[in-house]
N, CA, C and O atoms as a DFTB+ gen file, in Angstrom:
348 C
 N C O
     1  1    -251.152      69.035     -58.119
     2  2    -250.102      68.167     -57.663
     3  2    -250.739      67.016     -56.893
     4  3    -251.737      67.193     -56.194
     5  1    -250.150      65.846     -57.033
     6  2    -250.603      64.655     -56.312
     7  2    -249.372      63.916     -55.809
     8  3    -248.318      63.943     -56.446
     9  1    -249.507      63.261     -54.675
    10  2    -248.412      62.482     -54.123
    11  2    -248.634      60.997     -54.363
    12  3    -249.772      60.528     -54.402
    13  1    -247.550      60.267     -54.522
    14  2    -247.593      58.813     -54.651
    15  2    -246.693      58.225     -53.580
    16  3    -245.605      58.740     -53.323
    17  1    -247.147      57.147     -52.958
    18  2    -246.349      56.472     -51.944
    19  2    -246.580      54.974     -52.053
    20  3    -247.652      54.527     -52.460
    21  1    -245.593      54.224     -51.697
    22  2    -245.741      52.784     -51.588
    23  2    -246.244      52.458     -50.195
    24  3    -246.695      53.342     -49.466
    25  1    -246.169      51.202     -49.831
    26  2    -246.568      50.785     -48.485
    27  2    -245.780      49.545     -48.109
    28  3    -245.624      48.626     -48.912
    29  1    -245.289      49.529     -46.889
    30  2    -244.645      48.319     -46.380
    31  2    -245.697      47.343     -45.869
    32  3    -245.492      46.130     -45.904
    33  1    -246.818      47.867     -45.398
    34  2    -247.954      47.044     -44.982
    35  2    -249.197      47.923     -44.989
    36  3    -249.133      49.127     -44.742
    37  1    -250.342      47.282     -45.282
    38  2    -251.629      47.975     -45.240
    39  2    -252.549      47.140     -44.357
    40  3    -252.872      45.996     -44.678
    41  1    -252.963      47.728     -43.249
    42  2    -253.873      47.067     -42.329
    43  2    -255.286      47.575     -42.504
    44  3    -255.554      48.366     -43.408
    45  1    -256.190      47.133     -41.654
    46  2    -257.591      47.560     -41.764
    47  2    -257.812      49.057     -41.598
    48  3    -258.759      49.604     -42.163
    49  1    -256.948      49.737     -40.826
    50  2    -257.159      51.150     -40.549
    51  2    -255.996      52.051     -40.919
    52  3    -256.135      53.274     -40.911
    53  1    -254.844      51.464     -41.244
    54  2    -253.650      52.291     -41.405
    55  2    -252.664      51.674     -42.384
    56  3    -252.766      50.509     -42.768
    57  1    -251.708      52.503     -42.766
    58  2    -250.616      52.116     -43.655
    59  2    -249.313      52.257     -42.879
    60  3    -249.125      53.228     -42.145
    61  1    -248.425      51.304     -43.038
    62  2    -247.079      51.398     -42.482
    63  2    -246.138      51.714     -43.631
    64  3    -246.093      50.993     -44.628
    65  1    -245.384      52.803     -43.483
    66  2    -244.453      53.194     -44.535
    67  2    -243.352      54.053     -43.934
    68  3    -243.370      54.348     -42.739
    69  1    -242.421      54.443     -44.739
    70  2    -241.291      55.253     -44.305
    71  2    -241.778      56.556     -43.662
    72  3    -242.786      57.131     -44.074
    73  1    -241.046      57.002     -42.656
    74  2    -241.387      58.263     -41.991
    75  2    -241.451      59.386     -43.022
    76  3    -240.604      59.470     -43.911
    77  1    -242.438      60.231     -42.901
    78  2    -242.654      61.333     -43.842
    79  2    -243.852      61.107     -44.742
    80  3    -244.347      62.045     -45.368
    81  1    -244.325      59.868     -44.813
    82  2    -245.480      59.564     -45.659
    83  2    -246.712      60.328     -45.195
    84  3    -247.472      60.843     -46.016
    85  1    -246.911      60.402     -43.891
    86  2    -248.066      61.121     -43.357
    87  2    -248.020      62.603     -43.687
    88  3    -249.043      63.202     -44.016
    89  1    -246.824      63.200     -43.599
    90  2    -246.683      64.614     -43.954
    91  2    -247.053      64.843     -45.410
    92  3    -247.732      65.816     -45.737
    93  1    -246.608      63.949     -46.286
    94  2    -246.949      64.062     -47.705
    95  2    -248.462      64.003     -47.889
    96  3    -249.040      64.832     -48.591
    97  1    -249.103      63.018     -47.254
    98  2    -250.545      62.820     -47.436
    99  2    -251.367      63.961     -46.847
   100  3    -252.481      64.219     -47.302
   101  1    -250.836      64.637     -45.852
   102  2    -251.559      65.769     -45.269
   103  2    -251.302      67.066     -46.040
   104  3    -251.977      68.070     -45.811
   105  1    -250.321      67.046     -46.956
   106  2    -249.959      68.235     -47.726
   107  2    -250.636      68.261     -49.093
   108  3    -251.160      69.292     -49.513
   109  1    -250.622      67.128     -49.779
   110  2    -251.245      67.018     -51.108
   111  2    -252.043      65.721     -51.163
   112  3    -251.732      64.779     -50.435
   113  1    -253.072      65.652     -52.017
   114  2    -253.783      64.382     -52.174
   115  2    -252.779      63.292     -52.561
   116  3    -252.040      63.440     -53.534
   117  1    -252.758      62.215     -51.803
   118  2    -251.744      61.174     -51.992
   119  2    -252.404      59.822     -52.194
   120  3    -253.366      59.470     -51.512
   121  1    -251.868      59.075     -53.144
   122  2    -252.366      57.743     -53.464
   123  2    -251.298      56.727     -53.075
   124  3    -250.120      56.896     -53.388
   125  1    -251.725      55.679     -52.394
   126  2    -250.847      54.552     -52.075
   127  2    -250.876      53.599     -53.260
   128  3    -251.945      53.323     -53.804
   129  1    -249.729      53.096     -53.664
   130  2    -249.634      52.110     -54.744
   131  2    -248.954      50.871     -54.162
   132  3    -247.817      50.938     -53.695
   133  1    -249.663      49.740     -54.197
   134  2    -249.137      48.509     -53.605
   135  2    -249.783      47.295     -54.269
   136  3    -250.681      47.422     -55.101
   137  1    -249.305      46.132     -53.881
   138  2    -249.932      44.880     -54.304
   139  2    -250.679      44.300     -53.117
   140  3    -250.454      44.707     -51.977
   141  1    -251.557      43.362     -53.378
   142  2    -252.353      42.764     -52.310
   143  2    -251.500      41.982     -51.314
   144  3    -251.972      41.662     -50.223
   145  1    -250.270      41.672     -51.665
   146  2    -249.347      41.004     -50.728
   147  2    -249.111      41.888     -49.509
   148  3    -248.795      41.377     -48.434
   149  1    -249.255      43.183     -49.651
   150  2    -249.022      44.125     -48.551
   151  2    -250.194      44.208     -47.578
   152  3    -250.050      44.784     -46.499
   153  1    -251.357      43.644     -47.933
   154  2    -252.505      43.641     -47.028
   155  2    -252.264      42.662     -45.888
   156  3    -251.869      41.519     -46.118
   157  1    -252.502      43.112     -44.659
   158  2    -252.337      42.244     -43.493
   159  2    -253.485      42.489     -42.513
   160  3    -254.001      43.603     -42.425
   161  1    -253.886      41.439     -41.770
   162  2    -254.921      41.632     -40.760
   163  2    -254.378      42.446     -39.580
   164  3    -253.166      42.607     -39.436
   165  1    -255.264      42.948     -38.755
   166  2    -254.878      43.819     -37.645
   167  2    -253.835      43.188     -36.722
   168  3    -252.911      43.871     -36.280
   169  1    -253.970      41.894     -36.427
   170  2    -253.029      41.240     -35.513
   171  2    -251.605      41.303     -36.040
   172  3    -250.668      41.491     -35.264
   173  1    -251.430      41.152     -37.327
   174  2    -250.105      41.226     -37.942
   175  2    -249.650      42.678     -38.005
   176  3    -248.503      42.986     -37.682
   177  1    -250.542      43.565     -38.418
   178  2    -250.185      44.975     -38.566
   179  2    -249.671      45.544     -37.250
   180  3    -248.701      46.303     -37.240
   181  1    -250.307      45.188     -36.148
   182  2    -249.940      45.722     -34.835
   183  2    -248.517      45.340     -34.435
   184  3    -247.903      46.028     -33.619
   185  1    -247.988      44.264     -34.990
   186  2    -246.649      43.795     -34.630
   187  2    -245.556      44.363     -35.532
   188  3    -244.377      44.101     -35.299
   189  1    -245.916      45.125     -36.541
   190  2    -244.942      45.632     -37.515
   191  2    -244.469      47.039     -37.154
   192  3    -245.090      47.742     -36.357
   193  1    -243.368      47.416     -37.755
   194  2    -242.846      48.774     -37.604
   195  2    -241.609      48.798     -36.737
   196  3    -241.378      47.910     -35.916
   197  1    -240.833      49.818     -36.936
   198  2    -239.585      50.005     -36.209
   199  2    -239.120      51.417     -36.530
   200  3    -239.829      52.176     -37.191
   201  1    -237.950      51.761     -36.070
   202  2    -237.414      53.083     -36.354
   203  2    -237.388      53.365     -37.847
   204  3    -237.057      52.491     -38.648
   205  1    -237.734      54.574     -38.209
   206  2    -237.737      54.970     -39.618
   207  2    -239.067      54.747     -40.310
   208  3    -239.257      55.170     -41.450
   209  1    -239.995      54.080     -39.620
   210  2    -241.321      53.838     -40.186
   211  2    -242.355      54.616     -39.393
   212  3    -242.130      54.983     -38.239
   213  1    -243.501      54.864     -40.036
   214  2    -244.612      55.481     -39.332
   215  2    -245.911      54.825     -39.760
   216  3    -246.016      54.259     -40.847
   217  1    -246.894      54.915     -38.881
   218  2    -248.235      54.433     -39.160
   219  2    -249.100      55.644     -39.488
   220  3    -249.141      56.615     -38.733
   221  1    -249.788      55.575     -40.622
   222  2    -250.631      56.677     -41.083
   223  2    -252.032      56.114     -41.317
   224  3    -252.190      55.090     -41.983
   225  1    -253.037      56.779     -40.774
   226  2    -254.413      56.335     -40.952
   227  2    -254.764      56.278     -42.435
   228  3    -254.421      57.187     -43.191
   229  1    -255.441      55.220     -42.851
   230  2    -255.857      55.074     -44.248
   231  2    -256.715      56.247     -44.712
   232  3    -256.632      56.662     -45.868
   233  1    -257.529      56.775     -43.823
   234  2    -258.457      57.842     -44.195
   235  2    -257.763      59.124     -44.644
   236  3    -258.406      59.996     -45.229
   237  1    -256.458      59.256     -44.380
   238  2    -255.700      60.444     -44.796
   239  2    -255.428      60.422     -46.302
   240  3    -255.200      61.470     -46.907
   241  1    -255.451      59.237     -46.903
   242  2    -255.082      59.096     -48.306
   243  2    -256.273      59.305     -49.233
   244  3    -257.419      59.045     -48.866
   245  1    -255.981      59.777     -50.436
   246  2    -257.015      60.025     -51.438
   247  2    -257.510      58.729     -52.068
   248  3    -258.655      58.658     -52.516
   249  1    -256.669      57.710     -52.108
   250  2    -257.034      56.441     -52.716
   251  2    -255.900      55.459     -52.584
   252  3    -254.804      55.800     -52.138
   253  1    -256.182      54.221     -52.985
   254  2    -255.183      53.157     -52.947
   255  2    -255.266      52.404     -54.267
   256  3    -256.335      51.926     -54.644
   257  1    -254.150      52.298     -54.964
   258  2    -254.083      51.451     -56.151
   259  2    -253.529      50.121     -55.680
   260  3    -252.375      50.024     -55.263
   261  1    -254.367      49.096     -55.753
   262  2    -254.003      47.763     -55.280
   263  2    -254.101      46.801     -56.449
   264  3    -255.180      46.589     -57.002
   265  1    -252.981      46.226     -56.820
   266  2    -252.926      45.311     -57.969
   267  2    -253.507      45.952     -59.230
   268  3    -254.136      45.278     -60.045
   269  1    -253.289      47.252     -59.381
   270  2    -253.722      47.962     -60.577
   271  2    -255.132      48.519     -60.529
   272  3    -255.547      49.213     -61.457
   273  1    -255.887      48.230     -59.458
   274  2    -257.261      48.733     -59.330
   275  2    -257.301      49.875     -58.317
   276  3    -256.718      49.767     -57.238
   277  1    -257.977      50.957     -58.655
   278  2    -258.115      52.085     -57.743
   279  2    -259.250      51.798     -56.762
   280  3    -260.391      51.565     -57.163
   281  1    -258.917      51.819     -55.470
   282  2    -259.881      51.562     -54.408
   283  2    -259.953      52.753     -53.470
   284  3    -259.028      53.563     -53.400
   285  1    -261.051      52.850     -52.758
   286  2    -261.122      53.851     -51.697
   287  2    -260.320      53.317     -50.505
   288  3    -260.118      52.108     -50.386
   289  1    -259.868      54.205     -49.633
   290  2    -259.200      53.732     -48.418
   291  2    -260.102      52.791     -47.599
   292  3    -259.617      51.813     -47.031
   293  1    -261.398      53.082     -47.539
   294  2    -262.320      52.235     -46.778
   295  2    -262.398      50.821     -47.357
   296  3    -262.372      49.846     -46.606
   297  1    -262.491      50.702     -48.669
   298  2    -262.541      49.382     -49.305
   299  2    -261.236      48.623     -49.070
   300  3    -261.250      47.419     -48.817
   301  1    -260.128      49.321     -49.154
   302  2    -258.829      48.681     -48.908
   303  2    -258.773      48.150     -47.482
   304  3    -258.314      47.031     -47.252
   305  1    -259.236      48.945     -46.528
   306  2    -259.262      48.518     -45.135
   307  2    -260.150      47.301     -44.923
   308  3    -259.796      46.401     -44.160
   309  1    -261.294      47.263     -45.585
   310  2    -262.189      46.101     -45.473
   311  2    -261.518      44.840     -46.012
   312  3    -261.684      43.758     -45.448
   313  1    -260.769      44.976     -47.090
   314  2    -260.069      43.809     -47.638
   315  2    -259.006      43.301     -46.671
   316  3    -258.850      42.092     -46.500
   317  1    -258.280      44.210     -46.041
   318  2    -257.263      43.803     -45.054
   319  2    -257.931      43.166     -43.845
   320  3    -257.432      42.168     -43.326
   321  1    -259.043      43.716     -43.387
   322  2    -259.746      43.192     -42.218
   323  2    -260.307      41.799     -42.471
   324  3    -260.447      41.006     -41.539
   325  1    -260.626      41.498     -43.718
   326  2    -261.219      40.201     -44.053
   327  2    -260.199      39.069     -44.103
   328  3    -260.571      37.898     -44.178
   329  1    -258.932      39.411     -44.061
   330  2    -257.892      38.374     -44.119
   331  2    -257.871      37.568     -42.830
   332  3    -258.008      38.118     -41.737
   333  1    -257.701      36.290     -42.966
   334  2    -257.624      35.414     -41.798
   335  2    -256.160      35.033     -41.551
   336  3    -255.379      34.870     -42.488
   337  1    -255.818      34.899     -40.292
   338  2    -254.485      34.416     -39.953
   339  2    -254.408      32.925     -40.216
   340  3    -255.393      32.217     -40.008
   341  1    -253.256      32.425     -40.671
   342  2    -253.128      30.978     -40.887
   343  2    -253.305      30.225     -39.564
   344  3    -252.934      30.713     -38.496
   345  1    -253.867      29.054     -39.663
   346  2    -254.095      28.225     -38.458
   347  2    -252.814      27.634     -37.927
   348  3    -252.833      26.918     -36.927
């Protein structure tokens, strides 16, 4: 069995998604499926979230499918960290 989850945002170290995503990822190997539009730098990620959402460490996930390419959580985090905020 494998779990699939989307993402509301993917930061350098964590994923923001609906509450319960972390439980899924800790129960079965879970893959995040998203587009690169969901990647955000840490400054943006820190300002996101509200009731009904949770932050889950990227390292909990088995992998991330980003724009159709399978990446490791570490590579996904590096891509988010490399994003610059607009001037």
